[in-house]
N, C-alpha and C positions, 0 to 999 in steps of 0.2 A: 625666470621666465622659461617657457617651454623653449626647445631647440627647433627651429624651423630650418629647412623644410622637413616635412613629413612625406615619406614616400607614397605614391600615389595620389597625391594631391596636384591639382594644376596651379600654375604660378598665380592665378588670381584669387584660388581659393587659400593659397597659402599666406598671400598679402593679407587677406581680409582676415584670417584667423591669428595671423603675427599681430595686426593692429587690433583686434579683440583683445588679445591677451595683454597688450601694452595698455589699452584702457582700464585693464583692471589690475594693472601694476604688478602681476605675477600672484596676486592674492587669490585665495581659494573664496569663492561668493557663492551666493544661491543662485538658483537656475534662473530668476527673475532678472538679477543684475546682470548675468551672463549674456541674456537674451538682449536686452538693452545694449549692453556693449556691442553684440554681434550687430545688431540693427544699425547702431551709430556705424560702424566700420563698414557695413555694405553700402549705407548712404553715401558715406564719403569716397568710396572705389568707385561705385557703379552709379552713374547719373538715374536718377529716379529708381535706385535699388530698393528691393524689397525682399524680405524673408517669408517662407512659406510655411504651412504646416504639411510635413511631409509624411507622418504616420502618427498614431496614437498607440502607443504602449499602455500596459495595465495600471503603471505607475506615473506615466509622464507623457505629455506629447513631444513630438520631434519636430522641431523647426530648423530650417536652413535654406539651401539652394535647390530651387526646383530643377535646375540644369544639372548639377553635379550629383545631387542626393546627399551632399555632405552636410551635416546639421548637428545639433546639440539636442542633448536629452538628460535629464536629471537622472544621476546614478545614486546609488544607496549612500554613497561616501564623497562623491564629487561629479560635477558637471562632466559629462562624457561627450567625446566626440566620436560620430558614427556616419556611415555610408548607408542609405536606405536605397536597396537594390532590388526590385521586383516585389516590394512590400516587407522585405525581410531586412533587419539591422545588421550590418557589420561593425563592430565595435573597433574604433582607430586607436583609443586611449582616451586619456583624460584631457580635457582642455588645459588645464593647468595642472602641473606636478603637486 
């Protein structure tokens, strides 16, 4: 599994992403399974929690937190963790190594 914390993420984002990673058992998965795990982690962490469409890239939508802008996007070889700032993506790394 990925080592948490990841610099620049809030404690809540770190908890949610660690829980997401745990649900995936550290295995690489397709984007839809990663989104399902993210949604479950958000719902377990935040009462009435939801994920949002943050941006739409040429190859994949970006889903995640409307507050922090941290989300997931489908990469060419793995699900990527990104931050959306002013409509631009900042890549933070792979969700899972």
